[in-house]
C-alpha positions in Angstrom: 137.4 183.0 121.9 137.2 179.3 122.8 140.8 178.5 121.7 142.4 175.5 123.4 146.1 175.1 124.2 146.8 172.5 121.4 145.8 174.7 118.4 147.5 177.7 120.1 150.7 175.6 120.4 150.6 174.9 116.7 150.1 178.6 116.0 153.2 179.5 118.1 155.3 176.9 116.4 154.6 178.5 113.0 155.4 182.0 114.4 158.7 180.9 115.9 159.9 179.0 112.9 158.8 181.6 110.2 159.6 184.8 112.0 156.1 186.1 111.5 154.4 188.9 113.6 151.0 188.2 115.2 148.5 190.5 116.9 146.0 188.7 119.2 142.9 190.7 119.4 140.5 190.3 122.4 143.1 188.0 123.9 141.5 188.1 127.3 138.4 186.3 126.0 140.4 183.0 126.2 139.6 180.9 129.2 141.9 181.5 132.2 143.4 178.0 132.3 144.3 178.3 128.6 145.9 181.7 129.2 148.3 180.1 131.7 149.3 177.5 129.2 149.8 180.2 126.5 152.0 182.1 128.9 154.4 179.1 129.2 154.5 178.7 125.4 155.3 182.4 124.9 157.9 182.3 127.7 159.8 179.4 126.0 160.0 181.3 122.7 161.2 184.5 124.5 163.9 182.5 126.3 165.1 181.0 123.0 165.2 184.5 121.4 167.2 185.9 124.3 169.6 183.0 124.2 170.4 183.6 120.5 169.9 179.8 119.8 169.4 178.4 116.3 167.0 175.7 117.4 165.0 175.1 120.5 162.6 172.6 122.0 158.9 173.7 122.0 156.6 171.3 123.7 158.6 168.2 122.7 159.3 169.4 119.2 162.7 170.6 118.0 162.2 173.8 116.0 164.4 176.1 114.0 164.1 179.6 115.5 163.7 182.8 113.5 164.4 185.6 116.0 162.3 188.1 114.0 159.0 186.6 115.4 156.9 189.0 117.4 153.7 188.8 119.4 151.4 191.6 120.7 148.0 191.7 122.4 145.1 194.1 122.1 142.1 193.9 124.4 139.2 195.7 126.0 139.4 195.2 129.8 136.3 195.1 132.0 133.7 193.9 129.4 131.5 190.9 130.0 133.1 187.6 128.9 136.6 188.9 129.5 139.0 187.5 132.2 142.0 189.2 133.9 145.3 188.2 132.3 147.3 185.9 134.7 150.4 187.4 136.2 152.8 185.0 134.5 151.4 186.3 131.1 151.3 190.0 132.1 155.0 190.1 132.9 155.9 189.0 129.3 154.4 192.1 127.7 154.8 195.8 128.1 151.5 197.6 128.8 150.6 200.5 126.6 147.4 202.5 127.4 145.5 203.7 124.4 143.8 207.1 124.7 140.6 208.4 122.9 141.8 209.8 119.6 141.1 213.2 118.1 138.0 212.3 116.1 137.9 215.7 114.4 141.5 215.3 113.0 140.7 211.8 111.8 137.5 212.9 110.2 139.2 215.9 108.5 141.9 213.8 106.9 139.4 211.2 105.7 137.2 213.9 104.2 140.2 215.5 102.4 140.9 212.0 101.0 137.4 211.8 99.6 137.8 215.2 97.9 136.0 217.5 100.4 137.3 221.1 100.3 135.8 222.3 103.6 136.9 219.1 105.5 138.0 220.8 108.7 134.7 222.5 109.4 132.7 219.5 108.3 134.7 217.1 110.6 134.0 219.4 113.6 130.3 219.3 112.8 130.3 215.5 112.8 132.1 215.3 116.2 129.8 218.1 117.6 126.7 216.2 116.4 127.7 213.1 118.3 128.8 215.0 121.4 125.4 216.8 121.6 123.6 213.5 121.0 125.3 211.8 123.8 124.4 214.7 126.1 120.8 215.4 125.1 119.3 212.1 123.8 118.1 209.2 126.0 120.5 206.5 127.0 119.9 203.3 125.0 122.1 200.2 124.7 122.1 200.3 120.9 123.2 204.0 120.8 126.9 204.5 120.0 128.7 207.7 119.3 132.3 206.5 119.2 134.9 206.3 116.5 133.2 203.6 114.5 130.0 205.7 114.3 132.1 208.6 113.0 133.7 206.2 110.4 130.2 205.1 109.2 129.3 208.8 108.5 132.7 209.3 106.8 132.1 206.2 104.6 128.7 207.4 103.6 130.1 210.9 102.8 132.7 209.4 100.6 130.2 207.4 98.6 128.0 210.4 98.1 131.0 212.5 97.0 131.8 209.9 94.4 128.2 210.0 93.1 127.7 213.8 93.3 131.1 215.4 93.0 129.6 218.9 92.3 127.0 218.9 95.1 127.1 221.2 98.0 129.3 219.6 100.7 127.1 220.5 103.6 124.2 218.8 102.0 126.2 215.6 101.4 127.5 215.5 104.9 124.1 216.1 106.4 122.5 213.4 104.3 125.2 211.0 105.5 124.5 211.8 109.1 120.8 211.3 108.7 121.2 208.0 106.8 123.5 206.5 109.4 121.8 207.7 112.6 118.0 208.2 112.0 117.2 204.4 111.8 118.5 203.7 115.3 116.8 206.5 117.2 113.6 206.0 119.2 110.7 208.1 118.2 110.9 210.5 121.2 114.6 211.2 120.4 114.1 212.1 116.8 112.8 215.7 117.5 115.8 216.3 119.7 118.1 215.0 117.0 116.5 217.2 114.4 117.0 220.2 116.6 120.7 219.4 116.9 121.0 219.1 113.2 119.1 222.3 112.5 121.5 224.2 114.8 124.6 222.8 113.2 123.4 223.0 109.6 121.2 226.2 109.6 119.4 226.8 106.4 120.4 223.5 104.7 117.6 221.9 102.9 118.1 218.4 101.6 116.6 217.6 98.2 113.9 215.0 98.5 115.3 211.7 97.1 113.6 209.9 94.3 112.5 206.5 95.6 109.7 206.0 93.1 111.1 202.9 91.3 112.1 201.2 94.6 108.8 202.1 96.3 106.8 200.8 93.5 108.6 197.4 93.8 108.2 197.5 97.5 104.4 198.1 97.3 104.1 195.3 94.7 105.9 192.9 97.0 103.8 193.9 100.0 100.6 193.3 97.9 101.8 189.8 97.0 102.5 189.1 100.7 99.2 190.7 101.8 101.1 193.3 103.9 100.0 196.9 104.4 102.4 199.7 103.5 102.2 202.4 106.2 104.9 205.1 105.8 106.8 204.0 108.9 107.2 200.4 107.5 108.3 201.6 104.1 110.8 204.0 105.6 112.3 201.1 107.6 112.7 199.1 104.4 114.5 202.0 102.8 116.7 202.6 105.9 117.6 198.9 106.0 118.7 199.1 102.4 120.7 202.3 103.0 122.4 200.7 106.0 123.8 198.1 103.8 125.5 200.8 101.8 127.8 201.7 104.7 127.8 198.6 106.9 128.3 194.9 106.1 126.9 194.0 109.5 123.9 195.6 111.1 121.2 194.9 113.7 117.5 195.1 113.6 116.4 195.8 117.1 112.9 195.9 118.5 110.2 194.0 120.4 108.1 191.2 119.0 105.6 192.1 116.3 107.5 195.3 115.4 108.0 194.0 111.8 111.8 193.2 111.9 111.4 189.9 110.0 108.9 191.4 107.6 111.2 194.3 106.7 114.0 191.8 105.8 111.7 189.6 103.8 110.1 192.5 101.9 113.6 194.0 101.2 114.9 190.7 99.9 111.8 190.2 97.6 112.1 193.8 96.5 115.7 193.4 95.4 114.8 190.2 93.6 111.9 191.9 91.8 114.2 194.8 90.8 116.6 192.2 89.4 113.8 190.5 87.4 112.8 193.9 86.0 116.4 194.8 85.3 116.3 198.2 86.9 118.6 200.0 89.4 121.3 197.4 88.7 120.2 195.3 91.6 121.0 191.7 92.4 118.8 189.0 93.9 119.2 188.0 97.5 120.1 184.6 99.0 120.0 184.3 102.7 120.4 181.8 105.5 118.9 182.1 109.0 120.5 180.9 112.2 119.4 181.1 115.8 122.8 181.1 117.7 121.2 180.2 121.0 119.3 177.2 119.8 122.6 175.3 119.3 125.9 174.9 121.1 129.0 177.0 120.4 130.5 173.9 118.8 127.6 173.5 116.5 127.6 177.2 115.7 131.3 177.8 114.8 132.9 174.3 114.9 134.8 172.2 117.4 137.5 169.7 117.9 136.6 166.2 118.9 137.9 165.8 122.5 139.2 162.3 121.8 140.3 162.2 118.2 141.1 166.0 117.9 139.3 166.0 114.5 137.8 169.3 113.5 134.1 169.5 112.5 132.7 172.6 110.9 129.8 174.5 112.6 126.8 176.0 110.8 128.2 179.4 110.5 131.5 178.1 109.1 129.6 176.0 106.5 127.4 178.9 105.4 130.3 181.3 105.3 132.4 179.0 103.2 129.5 178.4 100.8 128.8 182.1 100.4 132.5 183.2 100.3 133.4 180.9 97.4 130.1 181.2 95.5 130.4 182.5 91.9 126.8 183.6 92.1 126.6 187.4 91.9 123.5 187.5 94.2 123.7 189.3 97.5 124.2 186.9 100.3 122.8 187.6 103.8 123.6 185.6 107.0 120.8 186.4 109.4 121.3 185.8 113.1 117.8 185.6 114.6 118.3 185.2 118.3 119.6 186.7 121.6 123.0 188.4 121.4 125.5 187.8 124.1 129.2 187.7 124.5 129.4 183.9 124.4 129.1 183.9 120.7 128.9 187.5 119.3 132.5 188.4 120.2 133.6 185.6 117.9 132.1 187.7 115.1 134.2 190.7 115.9 136.8 189.9 113.2 134.0 189.6 110.7 132.4 192.9 111.7 135.8 194.7 111.5 137.0 196.2 108.2 139.1 193.1 107.4 135.9 190.9 107.3 137.5 187.6 108.2 135.9 184.7 110.1 138.6 183.1 112.3 137.9 179.6 113.4 139.5 177.6 116.2 140.9 175.3 113.6 143.1 178.1 112.4 141.2 178.5 109.2 140.4 182.0 108.1 137.4 182.6 105.7 137.4 186.0 104.0 133.9 187.5 103.7 133.1 188.3 100.1 131.8 191.6 98.9 128.5 190.0 98.2 127.8 189.0 101.8 126.1 190.8 104.7 125.7 190.0 108.3 122.3 190.9 109.8 121.4 190.6 113.5 117.7 190.6 114.4 117.3 191.4 118.1 114.5 192.5 120.5 116.5 195.2 122.4 119.9 196.0 123.6 119.3 196.4 127.3 121.9 193.7 128.0 124.6 194.1 125.5 116.7 210.0 104.6 119.3 209.3 102.2 120.3 209.4 98.6 117.9 206.6 97.8 118.2 203.3 96.1 118.7 204.9 92.8 122.3 205.8 93.8 125.0 203.4 92.7 127.3 202.6 95.7 130.1 200.2 96.4 127.6 197.8 97.9 128.3 195.2 100.5 126.3 192.4 98.9 127.4 189.8 101.5 125.9 191.0 104.8 125.6 189.9 108.4 122.2 190.7 109.8 121.3 190.3 113.5 117.6 190.2 114.4 117.4 190.5 118.2 115.0 191.6 120.9 117.6 193.2 123.2 121.4 193.9 123.4 121.6 193.8 127.2 124.4 191.3 127.0 126.3 192.8 124.1 129.5 194.8 124.8 130.1 198.3 123.5 132.7 196.8 121.2 130.0 194.8 119.4 127.5 197.6 119.3 130.0 200.0 117.8 130.8 197.5 115.0 127.2 197.3 113.7 124.7 199.6 112.1 121.5 199.9 114.1 117.9 200.0 112.9 115.4 200.3 115.7 111.8 199.3 115.2 109.0 200.2 117.7 106.0 197.9 118.0 103.7 200.9 118.7 104.7 202.6 115.5 102.8 200.1 113.3 99.9 199.5 115.7 97.2 196.9 115.2 95.4 198.4 112.2 97.7 197.0 109.5 97.2 193.5 111.0 93.4 193.9 110.9 93.4 195.2 107.3 95.6 192.3 106.1 93.4 189.8 108.0 90.2 191.2 106.5 91.4 190.6 103.0 91.9 186.8 103.7 88.6 186.2 105.3 86.2 183.8 103.5 83.6 185.4 101.3 80.9 183.1 102.6 80.7 185.0 105.9 82.8 188.1 105.5 81.6 189.2 102.1 79.2 192.1 102.7 80.0 192.2 106.4 83.6 193.6 106.0 82.6 197.2 107.0 80.9 195.8 110.1 83.8 193.5 110.9 86.3 196.4 110.6 84.0 198.6 112.8 83.9 195.9 115.4 87.7 195.7 115.4 88.0 199.5 115.8 85.5 199.4 118.6 86.6 196.4 120.6 90.4 196.2 120.2 91.5 199.6 121.6 88.8 199.6 124.3 89.4 196.1 125.6 93.2 196.1 125.4 93.3 199.6 127.0 91.1 198.4 129.9 93.3 195.4 130.5 96.4 197.5 130.6 95.0 200.0 133.0 92.9 197.9 135.4 93.9 194.2 135.2 96.9 192.1 136.3 97.9 189.4 133.8 99.2 186.0 134.8 101.9 186.4 132.2 102.9 189.6 130.4 101.7 190.1 126.9 101.8 192.8 124.3 98.9 194.5 122.6 99.9 193.1 119.2 100.0 189.6 120.8 96.5 189.9 122.2 95.2 191.2 118.8 96.7 188.3 117.0 95.0 185.8 119.4 91.8 187.8 119.1 91.7 187.7 115.2 92.6 184.0 115.1 89.9 183.1 117.5 87.2 185.1 115.7 88.1 183.4 112.4 88.1 179.9 114.0 84.7 180.4 115.5 83.1 181.7 112.3 84.7 179.1 110.1 83.3 176.4 112.5 79.9 178.0 112.2 80.0 178.2 108.4 81.2 174.5 108.2 77.5 173.7 108.6 76.3 174.6 105.1 72.7 174.0 105.9 72.7 176.4 108.8 74.7 178.9 106.7 72.2 178.7 103.8 69.3 179.3 106.2 70.9 182.3 107.8 69.9 185.7 106.4 72.2 188.7 106.4 70.9 189.9 109.8 71.4 186.5 111.4 74.9 186.2 110.0 75.7 189.7 111.4 74.5 188.5 114.9 76.8 185.5 114.6 79.8 187.7 113.8 79.1 190.0 116.7 78.7 187.1 119.1 82.0 185.6 117.8 83.7 188.9 118.4 82.4 189.1 122.0 83.4 185.5 122.8 86.8 185.9 121.2 87.4 189.1 123.2 86.8 187.1 126.5 89.2 184.3 125.6 91.9 186.3 124.0 92.2 189.8 125.4 90.7 188.8 128.7 92.1 185.3 128.9 95.4 186.2 130.6 93.8 188.1 133.5 93.9 186.9 137.1 90.7 186.2 139.0 90.2 189.8 140.2 91.0 191.1 136.7 88.5 188.8 135.2 85.8 190.1 137.4 86.6 193.7 136.4 86.9 192.8 132.7 83.6 191.0 132.8 81.8 194.0 134.2 83.5 196.3 131.6 82.6 194.0 128.7 79.0 193.8 129.7 78.8 197.6 129.9 80.6 198.0 126.6 78.3 195.7 124.7 75.1 197.3 126.0 76.3 200.8 125.1 77.0 202.1 128.6 80.6 203.2 127.9 80.3 206.8 126.6 84.0 206.8 125.6 83.4 203.7 123.4 79.9 204.0 121.8 78.6 201.2 119.6 79.6 201.9 116.0 76.8 202.8 113.5 77.9 199.9 111.2 77.2 197.5 114.1 73.7 199.0 114.9 72.1 201.0 117.6 71.7 198.0 119.7 73.3 194.5 120.0 70.8 191.7 120.1 73.1 189.0 121.4 74.4 190.7 124.6 75.9 188.8 127.5 73.5 187.3 130.1 73.1 189.5 133.2 73.7 186.6 135.5 77.2 185.5 136.3 80.4 186.4 134.5 81.2 186.6 130.7 83.6 183.7 131.4 80.7 181.5 132.3 79.2 181.3 128.8 80.1 180.2 125.3 78.5 181.6 122.2 76.4 179.0 120.4 75.7 179.4 116.7 72.0 178.5 116.8 69.2 180.6 115.4 70.3 184.2 115.9 73.0 182.9 118.2 72.7 182.4 121.9 74.8 182.3 125.1 75.1 178.8 126.6 76.3 178.3 130.1 79.3 176.0 130.5 77.5 174.4 133.5 74.9 172.9 131.2 77.7 170.9 129.4 79.0 169.2 132.6 78.4 165.5 132.5 78.0 164.1 136.1 80.9 161.8 137.2 79.8 158.2 137.8 81.5 155.6 140.0 84.7 154.3 138.3 87.3 151.7 138.9 90.3 153.8 138.0 92.6 155.2 140.7 91.3 158.3 142.5 94.5 160.1 141.6 93.5 159.7 137.9 89.9 160.9 138.3 89.1 164.2 136.5 86.0 165.6 138.1 83.9 167.5 135.5 83.7 171.2 136.3 83.1 174.5 134.5 86.9 174.7 134.1 87.3 171.3 132.5 84.5 171.9 130.1 85.6 175.4 128.9 89.3 174.6 128.7 88.6 171.4 126.9 86.5 173.3 124.4 89.2 175.9 123.8 91.9 173.3 123.4 89.7 171.4 120.9 89.3 174.5 118.8 93.0 175.2 118.9 94.1 171.7 118.0 91.6 171.3 115.1 92.7 174.6 113.6 96.4 174.2 114.2 96.7 177.0 116.7 99.4 176.7 119.4 97.9 177.2 122.9 99.6 177.8 126.2 97.9 177.2 129.6 99.4 179.4 132.4 98.5 179.4 136.0 99.5 178.7 139.6 100.8 175.2 140.6 98.1 172.6 141.3 95.3 174.1 139.1 95.0 171.1 136.8 96.8 172.5 133.7 98.6 169.2 133.0 95.6 167.1 133.8 93.3 169.1 131.5 95.7 168.7 128.5 96.5 165.0 129.2 92.7 164.2 129.5 92.1 166.0 126.2 95.0 164.4 124.3 94.5 160.8 125.6 90.6 160.7 125.5 89.5 163.6 123.3 91.5 163.2 120.1 90.7 160.9 117.2 93.7 158.5 117.0 93.0 158.1 113.3 94.0 161.7 112.8 96.2 162.7 115.7 99.3 161.3 117.2 99.7 162.7 120.8 103.1 163.0 122.4 104.3 164.3 125.8 107.4 166.1 126.9 108.3 167.5 130.3 110.9 170.2 130.6 113.2 170.6 133.6 115.9 172.9 134.7 118.5 170.6 133.1 116.8 170.3 129.7 119.1 171.5 127.0 118.3 172.4 123.4 120.0 169.3 122.1 117.9 167.1 124.5 114.7 168.8 123.5 115.5 168.4 119.8 116.3 164.7 120.3 113.0 164.0 122.2 110.9 165.8 119.6 112.7 164.1 116.7 112.1 160.7 118.3 108.4 161.2 117.9 108.6 161.9 114.2 109.5 159.9 111.0 111.6 160.8 108.1 109.4 161.5 105.0 112.2 162.5 102.7 115.5 164.2 102.8 115.3 167.1 105.3 111.5 166.6 105.9 110.2 165.0 109.1 106.7 164.5 110.5 104.3 162.0 111.9 103.0 159.0 109.7 101.6 160.4 106.5 98.0 161.5 106.8 98.3 162.2 110.5 99.1 165.2 112.7 101.5 165.1 115.7 100.3 167.1 118.7 103.2 167.6 121.2 102.4 168.7 124.7 105.3 170.4 126.5 104.8 170.6 130.2 106.6 173.1 132.4 107.6 175.2 129.4 109.4 177.8 131.5 111.5 175.4 133.6 114.7 175.3 131.5 117.5 177.1 133.4 118.5 180.6 132.2 122.1 181.0 131.0 124.5 183.5 132.5 123.4 186.0 129.8 119.7 185.4 130.0 119.0 182.9 127.1 117.1 179.6 127.4 118.3 177.4 124.6 115.3 175.0 124.5 113.0 177.9 124.3 115.1 179.4 121.4 114.9 176.0 119.6 111.1 176.1 119.8 111.1 179.7 118.6 113.2 178.8 115.6 110.6 176.2 114.6 107.7 178.6 115.0 109.5 181.4 113.1 111.1 179.4 110.4 109.6 175.9 110.5 113.0 174.2 110.8 116.1 173.7 112.8 119.5 172.2 112.1 120.6 168.5 112.2 123.1 168.1 115.0 125.8 166.2 113.1 125.4 167.1 109.4 124.4 170.7 110.2 121.7 170.4 107.4 118.3 172.0 107.7 115.4 169.8 109.1 111.9 170.9 108.3 109.0 169.7 110.5 105.6 169.2 108.9 102.2 168.3 110.3 103.4 169.1 113.8 101.8 171.4 116.4 102.4 172.2 120.0 100.4 172.7 123.2 102.2 173.8 126.3 101.6 174.5 130.0 103.6 176.4 132.6 103.4 177.7 136.1 103.8 181.3 137.1 107.3 182.7 136.9 109.1 182.5 140.2 111.4 180.0 142.0 112.9 177.7 139.4 110.4 178.9 136.8 111.4 181.7 134.5 109.9 184.3 132.2 110.0 183.0 128.6 111.0 185.3 125.8 108.1 187.3 124.3 109.3 186.3 120.9 108.1 182.7 121.6 105.1 183.7 123.7 103.6 185.7 120.9 103.1 182.5 118.8 100.7 181.0 121.5 97.2 181.7 122.3 97.6 182.2 126.1 94.8 180.9 128.4 95.1 181.8 132.1 94.1 179.0 134.5 93.3 180.6 137.9 93.2 178.9 141.3 90.0 177.0 142.0 87.2 178.8 143.8 86.0 177.4 147.2 82.9 176.0 145.5 85.0 174.2 142.8 87.4 172.8 145.3 84.6 171.4 147.5 82.9 170.0 144.4 86.0 168.3 143.1 87.3 166.7 146.3 83.9 165.8 147.7 83.2 163.9 144.5 86.6 162.1 144.8 85.9 161.0 148.4 82.3 160.0 147.6 83.5 157.8 144.6 86.1 156.2 146.8 83.6 155.4 149.5 81.0 154.1 147.1 83.5 151.9 145.2 84.7 150.4 148.4 81.2 149.9 149.9 81.6 152.2 152.9 78.6 152.6 155.2 76.1 155.5 154.4 77.3 157.5 157.5 80.8 157.6 155.9 79.4 159.1 152.7 77.8 161.9 154.7 81.2 162.9 156.2 83.0 163.3 152.9 81.7 166.9 152.3 82.4 167.8 155.9 86.0 166.6 155.7 86.6 168.6 152.5 85.1 171.7 154.0 87.2 171.4 157.1 90.4 170.8 155.1 89.6 173.8 152.9 89.2 176.0 156.0 92.5 174.9 157.4 94.2 175.3 154.0 92.9 178.9 153.8 94.2 179.7 157.3 97.6 178.1 156.5 98.3 180.1 153.3 97.1 183.3 155.1 99.2 183.0 158.2 102.1 180.6 157.6 103.9 182.8 155.0 107.4 181.9 153.8 110.3 183.8 155.4 114.1 183.7 154.8 114.3 181.3 157.8 111.3 179.2 156.6 111.6 179.5 152.8 109.9 176.1 152.4 106.6 177.5 153.8 104.9 177.4 150.4 101.5 175.7 150.0 99.4 175.0 146.9 96.5 172.8 145.9 98.8 169.7 145.7 99.1 169.9 149.5 95.3 170.0 149.7 95.0 167.0 147.3 97.5 165.0 149.3 95.3 165.3 152.5 92.2 164.1 150.6 94.1 161.3 149.0 95.5 160.3 152.4 92.0 160.1 153.7 91.1 157.8 150.8 93.7 155.3 151.9 91.5 154.1 154.8 90.0 150.7 154.3 86.4 149.8 155.0 87.5 147.2 157.6 89.3 149.9 159.6 86.3 152.1 159.9 84.6 150.9 163.0 82.8 154.1 163.6 82.4 157.6 162.0 84.7 159.3 164.6 87.7 157.5 163.2 87.5 159.7 160.1 88.3 162.7 162.4 91.9 161.4 162.4 92.1 163.0 159.0 93.7 165.8 161.0 96.9 163.7 161.1 97.2 164.1 157.3 
């Protein structure tokens, strides 16, 4: 609740002097220390009433007492975010336990009021439906079968009765039950639900609704947005529309890439299109999006200045006031796109209730208008068909919409107040992505090759992703849709790079161009679908991909559109990760080793030396592609594998300073969203009002190191991560003082992070999906010896050590590597020795310690044996 003692004191002064009655809902959400102060304030009023005095002193103010004043409390005990009432407050109130009401009786009375004649039997069917659902369906955090669920069905039934007063009552009720409940059920629960419905409503056939006008508009909008219209997507658009009929607040729940945001955007554009055409009496849509975890509670709702006690509005308060007092007839949506937890969602309970009021700590109450909606977009709730659009309803045109991934931290009180629409990522699959992607490909290389490209996608995507899921371990968990996105982007980048050379493109005939496309697909598969695998997984994936491309996988034969045989198959020697596809002639595979430039003696510190290896060459190449084509990239791997060094080397020495402005940020456990925003904004310039970016004509490349280091809040959110996600999803965030929108342009991100564990955390998949993830595995023994032998040799050469010292460099590195291998195998961490963790940084410290020796101290070769001391 966040109410402090001072504003509460002013509230009680008004109660005592006016004789008003007050009901404090969710009173136990106030902080415990404030509750103790409130207890003393209430006690002083009670004593004055019992003393029959005309005036009394309340916190230093002489007040006239009206003895008719009254205070009561309602609360849900035991939920997250609630505290136990202190004893000095409990004794001032009489406790009354509320029992579960008779849902059937309430439903019967409500149905009679709507004009239903068979209300008693219909009410029993509603209650029985929910009882059977709770017993037979799976347990999900977003399923609710309580009184508010019954009320939603009753409200829908009332609307239908008004529209179709002569229709069969069983049909109206069944349609209401389906409209309210089907959107929230998982696919495997729908057959069970249909079985329950068929038992309770035998022989009832619902007339097929007429959606033609609405569907035509939806398809037109999807075509404009280059979106596909599979039935499951269109049904979710309709269900979202119908949910607004009975709920002014609802949640879109589902994993990333399930289509939650697209459903909202398509629905908004559809309603705007219907308004333009003047059909179905629809209004256009205006909406604002907020990520509640990317900002503080004070920035979200408003706060008092701790020194001046002046009130400053929060983002939600500003948006609500703008929408509530707007004379515009448009529908108004407030979309909350972020994690739901009790820290902020419970403050919306009064808005989600029937009275639809936003109560601020300042004492201001903003009434939600009939043109507003609250929409929550969430990933999941593990922590916390109908009459059709042609029906004229009493529509909530101001809505609260919550778009979330999960509701694990939401209380049942919140879940029951919202309508639920669940979207499964597997329902859409990858084919709609590919079909939309195909339409946007350049004609110069896609043109006649579209059938071949589509066949390659149908061949490679399911086989490669399926193999990774069954046989490989990933350094960081990804979804199939995420891997497909990375795959398609990389194919397009490679082919656009190839076709940038107009001379080579003009000389390439159809067969050569087809070979280029096949080679690009094979290379992209390695560094998208297979990029997240660990070392053992890469070996398996390499063998699988070689067999697949030479036609030795009977379950996945080469498509006819591709040809009976692929000319540009992977080389037999080595791994598929050892080669890049070079657009030259018909296309050829080029070993990364051939691109290594030998390291020469240098005067820089040995700690700053980057020894060229296969890893440095290939990761530099992939980063270069990503930066030039504005593709965010994330390097993931164990500590000490050179992730930060690779990126810094690329950004400091490999970028054209006439075009790019490099910038560096390191996250820590204490990094807050506000600090992250301030650091990023300090790198940018104001171009015009609300628009920030690097100097005009340049691009800012921001490298975020230790992306997963920010501490996780009590309820699982990471505010700095949510701030970045708001930028990736919406291209903006909010100014901290004025609360206005700030849009960032010509800005892109590269990030690196270690494996989750210790102080490092898993980042939300909703941010991860925006990055092309590249796994950086631990060095092989050969690579380690090569790197550190080169470092020692350069040190000895630069300092003119005798030749016999140079000979010992490789021996020292080999011996250190042997000891390092034994240590990590035998000195494992235990509860008593939790600090027994070793990584390549420990190895590097030994070698760097050996490099501290001076030439004058080296009397003979045996002195180097003292490296053991390091």
